TILOKE-83017 format. One record per atom (N, C-alpha, C, O): atom name; residue number from 1; x, y, z. Coordinates in nm, 4 decimals, padded with zeros to 6 digits. Example, Ala and Ser with C-alpha at 12.3 -4.5 7.8 and 13.67 -1.06 7.14 Angstrom:
# TILOKE-83017
ATOM   atom   seq         c1         c2         c3
ATOM      N     1    01.3190   -00.5690    00.7800
ATOM     CA     1    01.2300   -00.4500    00.7800
ATOM      C     1    01.3200   -00.3300    00.7800
ATOM      O     1    01.4236   -00.3319    00.8465
ATOM      N     2    01.2850   -00.2250    00.7080
ATOM     CA     2    01.3670   -00.1060    00.7140
ATOM      C     2    01.2900    00.0030    00.7870
ATOM      O     2    01.3409    00.1138    00.8039
END
This chain:
# TILOKE-83017
ATOM   atom   seq         c1         c2         c3
ATOM      N     1    01.9812    01.1277    01.2330
ATOM     CA     1    01.9366    00.9949    01.1950
ATOM      C     1    01.7846    00.9863    01.1881
ATOM      O     1    01.7172    01.0219    01.2848
ATOM      N     2    01.7302    00.9410    01.0794
ATOM     CA     2    01.5897    00.9296    01.0652
ATOM      C     2    01.5403    00.7985    01.1272
ATOM      O     2    01.6023    00.6933    01.1123
ATOM      N     3    01.4297    00.8081    01.1954
ATOM     CA     3    01.3690    00.6890    01.2563
ATOM      C     3    01.2780    00.6250    01.1542
ATOM      O     3    01.2278    00.6906    01.0629
ATOM      N     4    01.2575    00.4953    01.1713
ATOM     CA     4    01.1685    00.4185    01.0814
ATOM      C     4    01.0581    00.3608    01.1650
ATOM      O     4    01.0760    00.3332    01.2836
ATOM      N     5    00.9437    00.3427    01.1028
ATOM     CA     5    00.8336    00.2747    01.1674
ATOM      C     5    00.7817    00.1712    01.0640
ATOM      O     5    00.8083    00.1808    00.9442
ATOM      N     6    00.7089    00.0752    01.1149
ATOM     CA     6    00.6570   -00.0296    01.0293
ATOM      C     6    00.5206    00.0071    00.9776
ATOM      O     6    00.4416    00.0698    01.0482
ATOM      N     7    00.4917   -00.0321    00.8525
ATOM     CA     7    00.3583   -00.0180    00.7995
ATOM      C     7    00.3163   -00.1559    00.7451
ATOM      O     7    00.3936   -00.2208    00.6746
ATOM      N     8    00.1979   -00.1989    00.7769
ATOM     CA     8    00.1529   -00.3355    00.7307
ATOM      C     8    00.0383   -00.3194    00.6394
ATOM      O     8   -00.0476   -00.2331    00.6575
ATOM      N     9    00.0373   -00.4066    00.5371
ATOM     CA     9   -00.0734   -00.4254    00.4497
ATOM      C     9   -00.1340   -00.5577    00.4871
ATOM      O     9   -00.0656   -00.6600    00.4849
ATOM      N    10   -00.2615   -00.5582    00.5217
ATOM     CA    10   -00.3259   -00.6843    00.5685
ATOM      C    10   -00.4261   -00.7354    00.4671
ATOM      O    10   -00.4779   -00.6627    00.3823
ATOM      N    11   -00.4507   -00.8664    00.4811
ATOM     CA    11   -00.5547   -00.9262    00.3974
ATOM      C    11   -00.6913   -00.8864    00.4488
ATOM      O    11   -00.7179   -00.8909    00.5689
ATOM      N    12   -00.7771   -00.8477    00.3572
ATOM     CA    12   -00.9096   -00.7995    00.3986
ATOM      C    12   -01.0013   -00.9042    00.4540
ATOM      O    12   -01.0985   -00.8707    00.5216
ATOM      N    13   -00.9743   -01.0300    00.4281
ATOM     CA    13   -01.0574   -01.1374    00.4728
ATOM      C    13   -01.0074   -01.1973    00.6029
ATOM      O    13   -01.0885   -01.2291    00.6898
ATOM      N    14   -00.8786   -01.2137    00.6193
ATOM     CA    14   -00.8236   -01.2887    00.7330
ATOM      C    14   -00.7572   -01.1938    00.8349
ATOM      O    14   -00.7410   -01.2293    00.9517
ATOM      N    15   -00.7200   -01.0757    00.7906
ATOM     CA    15   -00.6427   -00.9795    00.8770
ATOM      C    15   -00.4952   -01.0165    00.8898
ATOM      O    15   -00.4203   -00.9484    00.9599
ATOM      N    16   -00.4509   -01.1283    00.8198
ATOM     CA    16   -00.3104   -01.1585    00.8194
ATOM      C    16   -00.2280   -01.0509    00.7466
ATOM      O    16   -00.2729   -00.9918    00.6485
ATOM      N    17   -00.1103   -01.0284    00.7960
ATOM     CA    17   -00.0183   -00.9361    00.7262
ATOM      C    17    00.0353   -01.0026    00.6017
ATOM      O    17    00.0939   -01.1108    00.6055
ATOM      N    18    00.0123   -00.9315    00.4872
ATOM     CA    18    00.0652   -00.9858    00.3607
ATOM      C    18    00.1900   -00.9107    00.3111
ATOM      O    18    00.2643   -00.9588    00.2256
ATOM      N    19    00.2102   -00.7888    00.3694
ATOM     CA    19    00.3355   -00.7181    00.3405
ATOM      C    19    00.3597   -00.6187    00.4503
ATOM      O    19    00.2674   -00.5556    00.5019
ATOM      N    20    00.4827   -00.6063    00.4842
ATOM     CA    20    00.5258   -00.5097    00.5872
ATOM      C    20    00.6590   -00.4456    00.5458
ATOM      O    20    00.7490   -00.5127    00.4954
ATOM      N    21    00.6687   -00.3181    00.5677
ATOM     CA    21    00.7980   -00.2494    00.5359
ATOM      C    21    00.8150   -00.1304    00.6332
ATOM      O    21    00.7232   -00.0874    00.7030
ATOM      N    22    00.9376   -00.0823    00.6317
ATOM     CA    22    00.9716    00.0355    00.7065
ATOM      C    22    00.9310    00.1594    00.6282
ATOM      O    22    00.9484    00.1659    00.5065
ATOM      N    23    00.8771    00.2566    00.6989
ATOM     CA    23    00.8513    00.3854    00.6390
ATOM      C    23    00.9164    00.4892    00.7243
ATOM      O    23    00.9245    00.4700    00.8457
ATOM      N    24    00.9649    00.6015    00.6678
ATOM     CA    24    01.0264    00.7058    00.7473
ATOM      C    24    00.9254    00.7630    00.8450
ATOM      O    24    00.8110    00.7901    00.8085
ATOM      N    25    00.9669    00.7809    00.9664
ATOM     CA    25    00.8890    00.8360    01.0696
ATOM      C    25    00.8307    00.9764    01.0380
ATOM      O    25    00.7237    01.0129    01.0865
ATOM      N    26    00.9032    01.0520    00.9569
ATOM     CA    26    00.8659    01.1884    00.9193
ATOM      C    26    00.7719    01.1912    00.8011
ATOM      O    26    00.7292    01.2994    00.7608
ATOM      N    27    00.7372    01.0761    00.7431
ATOM     CA    27    00.6449    01.0724    00.6300
ATOM      C    27    00.5032    01.0986    00.6852
ATOM      O    27    00.4593    01.0389    00.7835
ATOM      N    28    00.4350    01.1910    00.6163
ATOM     CA    28    00.3000    01.2230    00.6651
ATOM      C    28    00.2119    01.0917    00.6695
ATOM      O    28    00.2240    01.0048    00.5833
ATOM      N    29    00.1281    01.0826    00.7680
ATOM     CA    29    00.0527    00.9606    00.7908
ATOM      C    29   -00.0287    00.9184    00.6729
ATOM      O    29   -00.0467    00.7984    00.6523
ATOM      N    30   -00.0822    01.0153    00.5896
ATOM     CA    30   -00.1569    00.9858    00.4734
ATOM      C    30   -00.0750    00.9205    00.3621
ATOM      O    30   -00.1311    00.8589    00.2715
ATOM      N    31    00.0556    00.9337    00.3689
ATOM     CA    31    00.1405    00.8788    00.2621
ATOM      C    31    00.2036    00.7431    00.2935
ATOM      O    31    00.2688    00.6817    00.2091
ATOM      N    32    00.1822    00.6985    00.4170
ATOM     CA    32    00.2409    00.5703    00.4595
ATOM      C    32    00.1970    00.4502    00.3797
ATOM      O    32    00.2776    00.3658    00.3405
ATOM      N    33    00.0597    00.4439    00.3550
ATOM     CA    33    00.0065    00.3317    00.2796
ATOM      C    33    00.0614    00.3334    00.1360
ATOM      O    33    00.0962    00.2293    00.0802
ATOM      N    34    00.0682    00.4519    00.0787
ATOM     CA    34    00.1160    00.4633   -00.0626
ATOM      C    34    00.2677    00.4211   -00.0644
ATOM      O    34    00.3090    00.3504   -00.1564
ATOM      N    35    00.3453    00.4608    00.0293
ATOM     CA    35    00.4833    00.4231    00.0363
ATOM      C    35    00.4968    00.2612    00.0453
ATOM      O    35    00.5738    00.1963   -00.0256
ATOM      N    36    00.4165    00.2103    00.1361
ATOM     CA    36    00.4196    00.0613    00.1513
ATOM      C    36    00.3745   -00.0083    00.0313
ATOM      O    36    00.4334   -00.1094   -00.0068
ATOM      N    37    00.2700    00.0412   -00.0329
ATOM     CA    37    00.2166   -00.0273   -00.1540
ATOM      C    37    00.3138   -00.0175   -00.2685
ATOM      O    37    00.3340   -00.1152   -00.3407
ATOM      N    38    00.3732    00.0955   -00.2867
ATOM     CA    38    00.4738    00.1074   -00.3977
ATOM      C    38    00.5948    00.0128   -00.3686
ATOM      O    38    00.6471   -00.0525   -00.4589
ATOM      N    39    00.6359    00.0084   -00.2421
ATOM     CA    39    00.7437   -00.0841   -00.2047
ATOM      C    39    00.7086   -00.2285   -00.2335
ATOM      O    39    00.7908   -00.3041   -00.2853
ATOM      N    40    00.5873   -00.2663   -00.2003
ATOM     CA    40    00.5380   -00.4047   -00.2270
ATOM      C    40    00.5361   -00.4307   -00.3721
ATOM      O    40    00.5778   -00.5392   -00.4126
ATOM      N    41    00.4910   -00.3403   -00.4558
ATOM     CA    41    00.4850   -00.3600   -00.6016
ATOM      C    41    00.6244   -00.3739   -00.6559
ATOM      O    41    00.6504   -00.4637   -00.7360
ATOM      N    42    00.7148   -00.2883   -00.6151
ATOM     CA    42    00.8559   -00.3028   -00.6637
ATOM      C    42    00.9151   -00.4332   -00.6263
ATOM      O    42    00.9984   -00.4836   -00.7016
ATOM      N    43    00.8789   -00.4938   -00.5142
ATOM     CA    43    00.9290   -00.6185   -00.4696
ATOM      C    43    00.8508   -00.7410   -00.5276
ATOM      O    43    00.8855   -00.8556   -00.4990
ATOM      N    44    00.7499   -00.7160   -00.6054
ATOM     CA    44    00.6704   -00.8211   -00.6681
ATOM      C    44    00.5755   -00.8939   -00.5697
ATOM      O    44    00.5392   -01.0093   -00.5920
ATOM      N    45    00.5372   -00.8266   -00.4640
ATOM     CA    45    00.4486   -00.8907   -00.3658
ATOM      C    45    00.3107   -00.9191   -00.4262
ATOM      O    45    00.2618   -00.8433   -00.5100
ATOM      N    46    00.2516   -01.0244   -00.3844
ATOM     CA    46    00.1153   -01.0609   -00.4286
ATOM      C    46    00.0230   -00.9857   -00.3254
ATOM      O    46    00.0250   -01.0145   -00.2058
ATOM      N    47   -00.0533   -00.8933   -00.3751
ATOM     CA    47   -00.1396   -00.8134   -00.2906
ATOM      C    47   -00.2873   -00.8471   -00.3085
ATOM      O    47   -00.3755   -00.7667   -00.2783
ATOM      N    48   -00.3111   -00.9654   -00.3574
ATOM     CA    48   -00.4503   -01.0155   -00.3727
ATOM      C    48   -00.5224   -01.0203   -00.2394
ATOM      O    48   -00.4738   -01.0811   -00.1440
ATOM      N    49   -00.6373   -00.9569   -00.2327
ATOM     CA    49   -00.7137   -00.9568   -00.1107
ATOM      C    49   -00.6722   -00.8517   -00.0130
ATOM      O    49   -00.7235   -00.8503    00.0990
ATOM      N    50   -00.5768   -00.7579   -00.0506
ATOM     CA    50   -00.5313   -00.6574    00.0394
ATOM      C    50   -00.6377   -00.5612    00.0792
ATOM      O    50   -00.7217   -00.5255   -00.0033
ATOM      N    51   -00.6381   -00.5172    00.2033
ATOM     CA    51   -00.7318   -00.4159    00.2521
ATOM      C    51   -00.6596   -00.2801    00.2377
ATOM      O    51   -00.5734   -00.2436    00.3176
ATOM      N    52   -00.7003   -00.2062    00.1297
ATOM     CA    52   -00.6478   -00.0764    00.1015
ATOM      C    52   -00.7484    00.0315    00.1198
ATOM      O    52   -00.7367    00.1397    00.0624
ATOM      N    53   -00.8495    00.0023    00.2013
ATOM     CA    53   -00.9620    00.0956    00.2201
ATOM      C    53   -00.9055    00.2280    00.2771
ATOM      O    53   -00.8219    00.2296    00.3674
ATOM      N    54   -00.9555    00.3370    00.2195
ATOM     CA    54   -00.9190    00.4676    00.2695
ATOM      C    54   -00.7787    00.5151    00.2354
ATOM      O    54   -00.7412    00.6266    00.2717
ATOM      N    55   -00.7008    00.4336    00.1668
ATOM     CA    55   -00.5610    00.4701    00.1425
ATOM      C    55   -00.5518    00.5875    00.0433
ATOM      O    55   -00.6274    00.5957   -00.0535
ATOM      N    56   -00.4606    00.6737    00.0697
ATOM     CA    56   -00.4339    00.7898   -00.0226
ATOM      C    56   -00.3242    00.7444   -00.1196
ATOM      O    56   -00.2059    00.7403   -00.0855
ATOM      N    57   -00.3661    00.7117   -00.2375
ATOM     CA    57   -00.2761    00.6556   -00.3389
ATOM      C    57   -00.2648    00.7514   -00.4617
ATOM      O    57   -00.2278    00.7051   -00.5696
ATOM      N    58   -00.2943    00.8782   -00.4488
ATOM     CA    58   -00.2834    00.9720   -00.5549
ATOM      C    58   -00.1395    00.9713   -00.6095
ATOM      O    58   -00.0437    00.9874   -00.5339
ATOM      N    59   -00.1259    00.9526   -00.7399
ATOM     CA    59    00.0046    00.9573   -00.8011
ATOM      C    59    00.0860    00.8292   -00.7821
ATOM      O    59    00.1987    00.8225   -00.8312
ATOM      N    60    00.0366    00.7322   -00.7165
ATOM     CA    60    00.1120    00.6103   -00.6870
ATOM      C    60    00.1477    00.5378   -00.8170
ATOM      O    60    00.0673    00.5363   -00.9102
ATOM      N    61    00.2648    00.4788   -00.8245
ATOM     CA    61    00.3042    00.3985   -00.9413
ATOM      C    61    00.2845    00.2558   -00.9078
ATOM      O    61    00.3586    00.1981   -00.8282
ATOM      N    62    00.1819    00.1964   -00.9696
ATOM     CA    62    00.1372    00.0624   -00.9336
ATOM      C    62    00.1369   -00.0333   -01.0519
ATOM      O    62    00.0669   -00.1346   -01.0528
ATOM      N    63    00.2158    00.0014   -01.1500
ATOM     CA    63    00.2191   -00.0855   -01.2742
ATOM      C    63    00.2662   -00.2255   -01.2373
ATOM      O    63    00.3673   -00.2425   -01.1692
ATOM      N    64    00.1926   -00.3237   -01.2823
ATOM     CA    64    00.2243   -00.4633   -01.2526
ATOM      C    64    00.1800   -00.5170   -01.1236
ATOM      O    64    00.2104   -00.6314   -01.0899
ATOM      N    65    00.1047   -00.4343   -01.0450
ATOM     CA    65    00.0542   -00.4789   -00.9095
ATOM      C    65   -00.0528   -00.5834   -00.9308
ATOM      O    65   -00.1362   -00.5691   -01.0202
ATOM      N    66   -00.0523   -00.6866   -00.8514
ATOM     CA    66   -00.1599   -00.7792   -00.8477
ATOM      C    66   -00.2490   -00.7446   -00.7334
ATOM      O    66   -00.2127   -00.7655   -00.6177
ATOM      N    67   -00.3674   -00.6910   -00.7635
ATOM     CA    67   -00.4621   -00.6466   -00.6647
ATOM      C    67   -00.5948   -00.7212   -00.6714
ATOM      O    67   -00.6960   -00.6694   -00.6243
ATOM      N    68   -00.5971   -00.8396   -00.7279
ATOM     CA    68   -00.7220   -00.9170   -00.7380
ATOM      C    68   -00.7852   -00.9386   -00.6002
ATOM      O    68   -00.7204   -00.9897   -00.5089
ATOM      N    69   -00.9090   -00.9004   -00.5863
ATOM     CA    69   -00.9797   -00.9195   -00.4605
ATOM      C    69   -00.9476   -00.8120   -00.3534
ATOM      O    69   -01.0001   -00.8160   -00.2421
ATOM      N    70   -00.8602   -00.7165   -00.3903
ATOM     CA    70   -00.8253   -00.6107   -00.2955
ATOM      C    70   -00.9454   -00.5176   -00.2701
ATOM      O    70   -01.0287   -00.4948   -00.3579
ATOM      N    71   -00.9508   -00.4668   -00.1511
ATOM     CA    71   -01.0618   -00.3756   -00.1190
ATOM      C    71   -01.0112   -00.2321   -00.1242
ATOM      O    71   -00.9205   -00.1968   -00.0488
ATOM      N    72   -01.0658   -00.1509   -00.2087
ATOM     CA    72   -01.0209   -00.0124   -00.2293
ATOM      C    72   -01.1268    00.0858   -00.1941
ATOM      O    72   -01.1195    00.2015   -00.2355
ATOM      N    73   -01.2278    00.0436   -00.1171
ATOM     CA    73   -01.3316    00.1366   -00.0739
ATOM      C    73   -01.2767    00.2600   -00.0070
ATOM      O    73   -01.2011    00.2496    00.0896
ATOM      N    74   -01.3125    00.3749   -00.0557
ATOM     CA    74   -01.2703    00.5040    00.0012
ATOM      C    74   -01.1288    00.5385   -00.0315
ATOM      O    74   -01.0803    00.6425    00.0131
ATOM      N    75   -01.0575    00.4549   -00.1090
ATOM     CA    75   -00.9201    00.4910   -00.1482
ATOM      C    75   -00.9205    00.6027   -00.2514
ATOM      O    75   -01.0083    00.6083   -00.3376
ATOM      N    76   -00.8242    00.6895   -00.2424
ATOM     CA    76   -00.8100    00.8013   -00.3346
ATOM      C    76   -00.7037    00.7657   -00.4377
ATOM      O    76   -00.5849    00.7578   -00.4063
ATOM      N    77   -00.7486    00.7443   -00.5614
ATOM     CA    77   -00.6607    00.6945   -00.6651
ATOM      C    77   -00.6338    00.7943   -00.7802
ATOM      O    77   -00.5835    00.7546   -00.8852
ATOM      N    78   -00.6672    00.9232   -00.7607
ATOM     CA    78   -00.6493    01.0233   -00.8609
ATOM      C    78   -00.5035    01.0217   -00.9096
ATOM      O    78   -00.4124    01.0324   -00.8275
ATOM      N    79   -00.4802    01.0092   -01.0356
ATOM     CA    79   -00.3448    01.0156   -01.0917
ATOM      C    79   -00.2611    00.8922   -01.0673
ATOM      O    79   -00.1438    00.8911   -01.1046
ATOM      N    80   -00.3162    00.7863   -01.0054
ATOM     CA    80   -00.2358    00.6639   -00.9822
ATOM      C    80   -00.2154    00.5948   -01.1174
ATOM      O    80   -00.3036    00.5942   -01.2033
ATOM      N    81   -00.0980    00.5377   -01.1328
ATOM     CA    81   -00.0623    00.4735   -01.2597
ATOM      C    81   -00.0796    00.3196   -01.2370
ATOM      O    81   -00.0081    00.2573   -01.1586
ATOM      N    82   -00.1762    00.2644   -01.3086
ATOM     CA    82   -00.2081    00.1185   -01.2941
ATOM      C    82   -00.1708    00.0376   -01.4176
ATOM      O    82   -00.1955   -00.0829   -01.4229
ATOM      N    83   -00.1116    00.1032   -01.5166
ATOM     CA    83   -00.0834    00.0384   -01.6495
ATOM      C    83   -00.0060   -00.0865   -01.6444
ATOM      O    83    00.0216   -00.1463   -01.7485
END
């Protein structure tokens, strides 16, 4: 049985949690933000103002994501699909 842990995406201005989901415990730590972000996008979450600093998002499928005001400083976006 795989264990799950929570990953939170927080608002960069207030620190409030704007999205939270379970991620597999065996998922490498660098992939947890990507997993949570893709989950949020699939669910239609509003990620405006999200703090995604330093997130490893290489190859992430983010089509239709609302990221207005999101902070992506230091995020790795190589190959991410934003169309």
